[in-house]
C-alpha positions as CSV (number, residue, x, y, z in Angstrom):
1,M,-4.3,25.8,4.8
2,K,-3.4,23.5,2.0
3,P,-2.3,19.8,2.4
4,N,1.1,18.8,0.9
5,S,-0.2,16.0,-1.3
6,Y,3.2,14.9,-2.4
7,K,4.3,14.4,1.2
8,I,1.1,12.6,2.1
9,I,1.5,10.2,-0.9
10,S,5.2,9.8,-0.3
11,D,4.5,8.8,3.3
12,C,1.8,6.4,2.2
13,V,4.1,4.7,-0.3
14,E,7.0,4.4,2.3
15,N,4.7,3.0,4.9
16,G,3.0,0.7,2.4
17,I,6.4,-0.7,1.3
18,N,7.5,-1.3,4.9
19,G,4.2,-2.8,5.9
20,G,3.9,-5.0,2.8
21,W,7.4,-6.2,3.2
22,N,6.9,-7.1,6.8
23,K,3.5,-8.8,6.0
24,A,5.1,-10.9,3.2
25,H,7.8,-12.1,5.6
26,K,5.5,-12.7,8.6
27,H,5.1,-16.4,8.2
28,T,8.0,-17.3,5.9
29,D,11.6,-16.3,5.6
30,N,11.5,-16.8,1.8
31,P,8.3,-15.5,0.2
32,S,7.9,-15.5,-3.5
33,E,8.6,-12.3,-5.5
34,D,4.9,-12.2,-6.6
35,F,3.6,-12.5,-3.0
36,I,6.0,-9.7,-1.9
37,K,4.8,-7.4,-4.7
38,E,1.1,-8.2,-3.9
39,Q,1.5,-7.4,-0.3
40,I,3.4,-4.2,-0.9
41,G,0.8,-3.1,-3.5
42,N,-2.1,-3.9,-1.1
43,Y,-0.4,-2.0,1.8
44,I,0.3,1.1,-0.4
45,M,-3.3,1.2,-1.6
46,N,-4.6,0.8,2.0
47,Q,-2.4,3.7,3.1
48,I,-3.6,5.9,0.3
49,C,-7.2,5.1,1.0
50,E,-6.7,6.2,4.6
51,Y,-6.1,9.8,3.4
52,F,-8.0,10.0,0.1
53,K,-11.5,9.2,-1.0
54,F,-12.2,8.1,-4.6
55,D,-15.3,9.0,-6.6
56,E,-15.9,5.4,-7.8
57,P,-18.4,3.5,-5.8
58,E,-16.1,0.5,-5.4
59,I,-12.3,0.3,-5.3
60,E,-10.8,-2.8,-6.9
61,T,-8.2,-4.6,-4.9
62,N,-5.4,-6.9,-6.0
63,T,-5.0,-5.2,-9.3
64,I,-1.2,-5.2,-9.2
């Protein structure tokens, strides 16, 4: 059995976009563009880290 990496990453990106968008709008109706991008980026990376392990000892966050 071989995982479909494209499908897994595609789902991570889609779920990350939706989750980040919702998080950015949780406490305000008009968040800044930068805050929206930050939340979406964080949520995408969190989703990817759920399915993939990286060799580096530490994963940097907020690099977007």
